[in-house]
BALOBA-1460 file (C-alpha; in Angstrom, 3 decimals):
// residues 226
<rec num="1" residu="x" x="7.455" y="15.285" z="-10.518"/>
<rec num="2" residu="x" x="9.379" y="11.980" z="-11.041"/>
<rec num="3" residu="x" x="11.894" y="13.212" z="-8.123"/>
<rec num="4" residu="x" x="9.067" y="14.233" z="-5.780"/>
<rec num="5" residu="x" x="7.699" y="10.784" z="-5.999"/>
<rec num="6" residu="x" x="11.045" y="9.202" z="-5.076"/>
<rec num="7" residu="x" x="11.619" y="11.546" z="-2.116"/>
<rec num="8" residu="x" x="8.076" y="10.856" z="-0.912"/>
<rec num="9" residu="x" x="8.777" y="7.193" z="-0.872"/>
<rec num="10" residu="x" x="11.968" y="7.403" z="0.732"/>
<rec num="11" residu="x" x="10.413" y="9.400" z="3.523"/>
<rec num="12" residu="x" x="7.379" y="6.680" z="3.812"/>
<rec num="13" residu="x" x="9.964" y="3.999" z="4.281"/>
<rec num="14" residu="x" x="12.002" y="5.982" z="6.910"/>
<rec num="15" residu="x" x="8.646" y="6.554" z="8.839"/>
<rec num="16" residu="x" x="8.281" y="2.870" z="9.008"/>
<rec num="17" residu="x" x="11.822" y="2.201" z="10.350"/>
<rec num="18" residu="x" x="11.230" y="5.072" z="13.116"/>
<rec num="19" residu="x" x="8.033" y="3.772" z="14.117"/>
<rec num="20" residu="x" x="9.697" y="0.285" z="14.715"/>
<rec num="21" residu="x" x="12.672" y="1.847" z="16.623"/>
<rec num="22" residu="x" x="10.306" y="4.067" z="18.649"/>
<rec num="23" residu="x" x="8.127" y="0.931" z="19.556"/>
<rec num="24" residu="x" x="11.249" y="-1.150" z="20.383"/>
<rec num="25" residu="x" x="12.650" y="1.513" z="22.900"/>
<rec num="26" residu="x" x="9.321" y="1.950" z="24.692"/>
<rec num="27" residu="x" x="8.754" y="-1.719" z="25.011"/>
<rec num="28" residu="x" x="10.085" y="-3.797" z="28.099"/>
<rec num="29" residu="x" x="9.023" y="-7.192" z="26.669"/>
<rec num="30" residu="x" x="7.690" y="-8.738" z="23.489"/>
<rec num="31" residu="x" x="4.605" y="-6.793" z="22.248"/>
<rec num="32" residu="x" x="1.563" y="-8.499" z="21.735"/>
<rec num="33" residu="x" x="0.903" y="-9.410" z="17.660"/>
<rec num="34" residu="x" x="-1.765" y="-7.033" z="16.562"/>
<rec num="35" residu="x" x="-3.714" y="-8.225" z="13.472"/>
<rec num="36" residu="x" x="-4.048" y="-5.388" z="11.229"/>
<rec num="37" residu="x" x="-7.647" y="-4.970" z="9.912"/>
<rec num="38" residu="x" x="-8.842" y="-5.242" z="6.105"/>
<rec num="39" residu="x" x="-9.396" y="-1.725" z="4.826"/>
<rec num="40" residu="x" x="-11.688" y="-1.236" z="1.708"/>
<rec num="41" residu="x" x="-11.734" y="2.194" z="0.126"/>
<rec num="42" residu="x" x="-13.519" y="3.919" z="-2.531"/>
<rec num="43" residu="x" x="-11.877" y="7.235" z="-3.819"/>
<rec num="44" residu="x" x="-13.761" y="9.371" z="-6.116"/>
<rec num="45" residu="x" x="-11.688" y="11.730" z="-8.057"/>
<rec num="46" residu="x" x="-12.036" y="14.291" z="-11.132"/>
<rec num="47" residu="x" x="-10.831" y="11.579" z="-13.431"/>
<rec num="48" residu="x" x="-12.326" y="8.384" z="-12.120"/>
<rec num="49" residu="x" x="-13.180" y="5.978" z="-9.108"/>
<rec num="50" residu="x" x="-10.602" y="3.912" z="-7.383"/>
<rec num="51" residu="x" x="-11.320" y="0.823" z="-5.471"/>
<rec num="52" residu="x" x="-8.761" y="-0.709" z="-3.229"/>
<rec num="53" residu="x" x="-8.539" y="-3.645" z="-0.565"/>
<rec num="54" residu="x" x="-5.568" y="-4.646" z="1.291"/>
<rec num="55" residu="x" x="-5.249" y="-8.028" z="3.443"/>
<rec num="56" residu="x" x="-2.572" y="-8.630" z="5.841"/>
<rec num="57" residu="x" x="-3.104" y="-11.638" z="8.111"/>
<rec num="58" residu="x" x="-1.406" y="-14.407" z="9.884"/>
<rec num="59" residu="x" x="-3.198" y="-17.653" z="9.614"/>
<rec num="60" residu="x" x="-3.251" y="-17.838" z="13.622"/>
<rec num="61" residu="x" x="-1.912" y="-15.287" z="16.357"/>
<rec num="62" residu="x" x="1.046" y="-17.488" z="16.933"/>
<rec num="63" residu="x" x="1.478" y="-18.588" z="13.399"/>
<rec num="64" residu="x" x="4.764" y="-17.520" z="11.545"/>
<rec num="65" residu="x" x="2.847" y="-17.916" z="8.306"/>
<rec num="66" residu="x" x="0.389" y="-15.550" z="6.678"/>
<rec num="67" residu="x" x="-1.321" y="-14.114" z="3.688"/>
<rec num="68" residu="x" x="-0.893" y="-10.609" z="2.074"/>
<rec num="69" residu="x" x="-3.089" y="-9.110" z="-0.718"/>
<rec num="70" residu="x" x="-3.313" y="-5.609" z="-2.216"/>
<rec num="71" residu="x" x="-6.001" y="-5.111" z="-4.988"/>
<rec num="72" residu="x" x="-6.939" y="-1.928" z="-6.747"/>
<rec num="73" residu="x" x="-9.237" y="-1.072" z="-9.761"/>
<rec num="74" residu="x" x="-9.132" y="2.288" z="-11.608"/>
<rec num="75" residu="x" x="-12.354" y="3.202" z="-13.437"/>
<rec num="76" residu="x" x="-12.373" y="6.054" z="-16.042"/>
<rec num="77" residu="x" x="-15.571" y="8.339" z="-16.260"/>
<rec num="78" residu="x" x="-15.336" y="8.401" z="-19.762"/>
<rec num="79" residu="x" x="-17.618" y="6.337" z="-22.190"/>
<rec num="80" residu="x" x="-15.166" y="6.188" z="-24.997"/>
<rec num="81" residu="x" x="-11.477" y="5.577" z="-24.983"/>
<rec num="82" residu="x" x="-11.564" y="4.528" z="-21.291"/>
<rec num="83" residu="x" x="-8.255" y="3.577" z="-19.451"/>
<rec num="84" residu="x" x="-9.572" y="1.252" z="-16.833"/>
<rec num="85" residu="x" x="-6.652" y="-0.450" z="-14.796"/>
<rec num="86" residu="x" x="-6.387" y="-3.069" z="-12.262"/>
<rec num="87" residu="x" x="-3.621" y="-4.531" z="-10.174"/>
<rec num="88" residu="x" x="-3.797" y="-7.566" z="-7.612"/>
<rec num="89" residu="x" x="-0.843" y="-9.164" z="-5.623"/>
<rec num="90" residu="x" x="-1.360" y="-12.375" z="-3.525"/>
<rec num="91" residu="x" x="1.602" y="-13.513" z="-1.396"/>
<rec num="92" residu="x" x="2.192" y="-16.139" z="1.311"/>
<rec num="93" residu="x" x="4.369" y="-14.789" z="3.932"/>
<rec num="94" residu="x" x="6.649" y="-16.363" z="6.551"/>
<rec num="95" residu="x" x="8.026" y="-14.321" z="9.428"/>
<rec num="96" residu="x" x="11.644" y="-14.055" z="9.969"/>
<rec num="97" residu="x" x="12.332" y="-11.357" z="12.459"/>
<rec num="98" residu="x" x="10.460" y="-8.625" z="14.032"/>
<rec num="99" residu="x" x="7.870" y="-7.757" z="11.601"/>
<rec num="100" residu="x" x="9.937" y="-8.766" z="8.512"/>
<rec num="101" residu="x" x="8.893" y="-11.745" z="6.477"/>
<rec num="102" residu="x" x="9.759" y="-13.507" z="3.189"/>
<rec num="103" residu="x" x="7.197" y="-13.816" z="0.589"/>
<rec num="104" residu="x" x="6.220" y="-15.509" z="-2.635"/>
<rec num="105" residu="x" x="3.071" y="-15.572" z="-4.737"/>
<rec num="106" residu="x" x="1.544" y="-14.073" z="-7.955"/>
<rec num="107" residu="x" x="0.749" y="-10.770" z="-9.245"/>
<rec num="108" residu="x" x="-1.767" y="-9.579" z="-12.007"/>
<rec num="109" residu="x" x="-2.049" y="-6.181" z="-13.802"/>
<rec num="110" residu="x" x="-3.955" y="-4.897" z="-16.956"/>
<rec num="111" residu="x" x="-0.638" y="-4.418" z="-18.860"/>
<rec num="112" residu="x" x="1.612" y="-7.572" z="-18.346"/>
<rec num="113" residu="x" x="-0.925" y="-10.014" z="-17.114"/>
<rec num="114" residu="x" x="0.005" y="-12.808" z="-14.786"/>
<rec num="115" residu="x" x="3.407" y="-13.436" z="-13.222"/>
<rec num="116" residu="x" x="5.120" y="-15.287" z="-10.087"/>
<rec num="117" residu="x" x="6.838" y="-12.991" z="-7.792"/>
<rec num="118" residu="x" x="8.729" y="-13.156" z="-4.523"/>
<rec num="119" residu="x" x="10.300" y="-10.721" z="-2.171"/>
<rec num="120" residu="x" x="10.347" y="-9.451" z="1.488"/>
<rec num="121" residu="x" x="7.666" y="-7.607" z="3.197"/>
<rec num="122" residu="x" x="7.833" y="-5.574" z="6.679"/>
<rec num="123" residu="x" x="4.561" y="-4.757" z="8.757"/>
<rec num="124" residu="x" x="4.354" y="-2.789" z="11.938"/>
<rec num="125" residu="x" x="0.872" y="-2.306" z="13.549"/>
<rec num="126" residu="x" x="-0.560" y="-0.681" z="16.758"/>
<rec num="127" residu="x" x="-3.806" y="1.119" z="17.484"/>
<rec num="128" residu="x" x="-2.626" y="4.447" z="16.030"/>
<rec num="129" residu="x" x="-0.103" y="3.595" z="13.294"/>
<rec num="130" residu="x" x="0.115" y="1.086" z="10.351"/>
<rec num="131" residu="x" x="3.386" y="0.648" z="8.269"/>
<rec num="132" residu="x" x="3.758" y="-1.766" z="5.384"/>
<rec num="133" residu="x" x="6.939" y="-1.985" z="2.938"/>
<rec num="134" residu="x" x="6.982" y="-4.614" z="0.301"/>
<rec num="135" residu="x" x="9.989" y="-4.932" z="-2.197"/>
<rec num="136" residu="x" x="9.775" y="-7.599" z="-4.676"/>
<rec num="137" residu="x" x="10.820" y="-9.205" z="-8.022"/>
<rec num="138" residu="x" x="8.997" y="-10.711" z="-10.857"/>
<rec num="139" residu="x" x="10.394" y="-14.062" z="-11.637"/>
<rec num="140" residu="x" x="9.685" y="-14.268" z="-15.223"/>
<rec num="141" residu="x" x="9.546" y="-12.094" z="-18.370"/>
<rec num="142" residu="x" x="10.889" y="-8.310" z="-17.852"/>
<rec num="143" residu="x" x="11.935" y="-9.217" z="-13.907"/>
<rec num="144" residu="x" x="10.499" y="-5.916" z="-13.022"/>
<rec num="145" residu="x" x="11.363" y="-4.847" z="-9.457"/>
<rec num="146" residu="x" x="8.833" y="-3.032" z="-7.403"/>
<rec num="147" residu="x" x="8.405" y="-1.506" z="-4.127"/>
<rec num="148" residu="x" x="5.070" y="-0.905" z="-2.496"/>
<rec num="149" residu="x" x="4.717" y="0.825" z="0.618"/>
<rec num="150" residu="x" x="2.084" y="2.771" z="3.107"/>
<rec num="151" residu="x" x="2.084" y="4.516" z="6.401"/>
<rec num="152" residu="x" x="-1.009" y="5.200" z="8.146"/>
<rec num="153" residu="x" x="-1.424" y="7.705" z="11.355"/>
<rec num="154" residu="x" x="-4.969" y="7.662" z="12.976"/>
<rec num="155" residu="x" x="-5.050" y="8.902" z="16.599"/>
<rec num="156" residu="x" x="-8.386" y="9.179" z="18.332"/>
<rec num="157" residu="x" x="-9.721" y="12.379" z="19.432"/>
<rec num="158" residu="x" x="-12.302" y="11.185" z="21.942"/>
<rec num="159" residu="x" x="-15.121" y="8.728" z="21.809"/>
<rec num="160" residu="x" x="-15.424" y="7.431" z="18.511"/>
<rec num="161" residu="x" x="-13.935" y="10.245" z="16.502"/>
<rec num="162" residu="x" x="-10.468" y="10.523" z="15.423"/>
<rec num="163" residu="x" x="-7.799" y="11.702" z="12.573"/>
<rec num="164" residu="x" x="-7.013" y="9.502" z="9.627"/>
<rec num="165" residu="x" x="-4.054" y="10.158" z="7.305"/>
<rec num="166" residu="x" x="-2.067" y="8.054" z="4.852"/>
<rec num="167" residu="x" x="0.712" y="8.125" z="2.447"/>
<rec num="168" residu="x" x="0.873" y="5.184" z="-0.004"/>
<rec num="169" residu="x" x="3.406" y="4.640" z="-2.600"/>
<rec num="170" residu="x" x="4.645" y="2.389" z="-5.530"/>
<rec num="171" residu="x" x="7.657" y="2.228" z="-7.763"/>
<rec num="172" residu="x" x="7.898" y="-0.291" z="-10.453"/>
<rec num="173" residu="x" x="11.287" y="-0.791" z="-12.598"/>
<rec num="174" residu="x" x="11.538" y="-2.838" z="-15.723"/>
<rec num="175" residu="x" x="15.187" y="-4.451" z="-15.167"/>
<rec num="176" residu="x" x="15.245" y="-6.099" z="-18.552"/>
<rec num="177" residu="x" x="14.714" y="-3.067" z="-20.638"/>
<rec num="178" residu="x" x="16.169" y="-0.530" z="-17.994"/>
<rec num="179" residu="x" x="13.185" y="1.972" z="-17.637"/>
<rec num="180" residu="x" x="10.682" y="3.336" z="-15.154"/>
<rec num="181" residu="x" x="7.384" y="1.344" z="-15.708"/>
<rec num="182" residu="x" x="4.805" y="2.814" z="-13.277"/>
<rec num="183" residu="x" x="5.130" y="4.801" z="-9.858"/>
<rec num="184" residu="x" x="2.783" y="6.705" z="-7.608"/>
<rec num="185" residu="x" x="2.102" y="8.574" z="-4.490"/>
<rec num="186" residu="x" x="-1.431" y="8.810" z="-2.849"/>
<rec num="187" residu="x" x="-2.426" y="10.889" z="-0.133"/>
<rec num="188" residu="x" x="-5.560" y="10.944" z="2.202"/>
<rec num="189" residu="x" x="-6.523" y="13.165" z="4.941"/>
<rec num="190" residu="x" x="-9.801" y="13.122" z="7.072"/>
<rec num="191" residu="x" x="-11.606" y="11.912" z="9.978"/>
<rec num="192" residu="x" x="-12.746" y="8.497" z="11.217"/>
<rec num="193" residu="x" x="-15.771" y="7.530" z="13.165"/>
<rec num="194" residu="x" x="-15.788" y="4.006" z="14.544"/>
<rec num="195" residu="x" x="-14.642" y="1.726" z="11.813"/>
<rec num="196" residu="x" x="-15.209" y="4.363" z="9.076"/>
<rec num="197" residu="x" x="-13.077" y="7.005" z="7.584"/>
<rec num="198" residu="x" x="-13.692" y="9.877" z="4.980"/>
<rec num="199" residu="x" x="-12.168" y="13.022" z="3.681"/>
<rec num="200" residu="x" x="-9.924" y="14.327" z="1.017"/>
<rec num="201" residu="x" x="-7.513" y="12.761" z="-1.281"/>
<rec num="202" residu="x" x="-5.091" y="13.119" z="-4.070"/>
<rec num="203" residu="x" x="-3.343" y="10.659" z="-6.360"/>
<rec num="204" residu="x" x="-0.106" y="11.466" z="-8.331"/>
<rec num="205" residu="x" x="0.751" y="8.729" z="-11.007"/>
<rec num="206" residu="x" x="3.496" y="8.494" z="-13.418"/>
<rec num="207" residu="x" x="3.531" y="6.053" z="-16.219"/>
<rec num="208" residu="x" x="6.060" y="4.610" z="-18.546"/>
<rec num="209" residu="x" x="9.531" y="5.350" z="-19.484"/>
<rec num="210" residu="x" x="8.462" y="9.033" z="-20.637"/>
<rec num="211" residu="x" x="7.060" y="9.563" z="-17.005"/>
<rec num="212" residu="x" x="3.564" y="10.751" z="-18.106"/>
<rec num="213" residu="x" x="1.814" y="12.498" z="-15.294"/>
<rec num="214" residu="x" x="-1.739" y="11.677" z="-14.501"/>
<rec num="215" residu="x" x="-3.107" y="13.433" z="-11.287"/>
<rec num="216" residu="x" x="-6.499" y="13.022" z="-9.688"/>
<rec num="217" residu="x" x="-7.917" y="14.953" z="-6.630"/>
<rec num="218" residu="x" x="-11.209" y="13.994" z="-4.954"/>
<rec num="219" residu="x" x="-12.899" y="12.360" z="-1.726"/>
<rec num="220" residu="x" x="-12.593" y="9.073" z="-0.150"/>
<rec num="221" residu="x" x="-14.752" y="6.788" z="2.000"/>
<rec num="222" residu="x" x="-13.212" y="3.956" z="3.717"/>
<rec num="223" residu="x" x="-14.031" y="1.047" z="6.318"/>
<rec num="224" residu="x" x="-12.085" y="-1.249" z="8.249"/>
<rec num="225" residu="x" x="-13.143" y="-4.881" z="8.685"/>
<rec num="226" residu="x" x="-11.833" y="-6.791" z="11.484"/>
């Protein structure tokens, strides 16, 4: 399962690079900067509920500086021995070249608490495609290295209806103690209506150096705030 997660994550990042190259080849001039919406999603799986919100915005259309945040909560259905989780990253970003930026900020999670962090970010967005890749290092304690990424493809059928698909992945490695800390691949497929999406989902999560698997299958509802 661990190898499958790594292969899926490599494919995710490769798709983002391909999208940028395709966009560059089709554009005769500098494309307008499209501000990605703020997606808010609830996933109801067989093991629990997952809430996620992602923000990626520039301070103004002409600004090189912006803000990125990804926050998710996982709530267990069980009333005893609950394994509720949270993760939140808040970063200030500065554009350097064609969708690439440097970032610095803080990360918080239920296991390690609060840590300063810094890294790089790549964002590509148009009306059908969104790609985000975020490699970063924790600057204190165990100096974890993490890469977060997602690719969305959402073409319109006609009028207000369309297809919605997403592959989202994360890989976190403890560099001080030299072991795998956390990784996942989340999959979504469904339909969209205006700014709403809904359909089927699957979460493949791997925890700790023993690579313990916890998979969940269910349905999701999502909206995009502009």
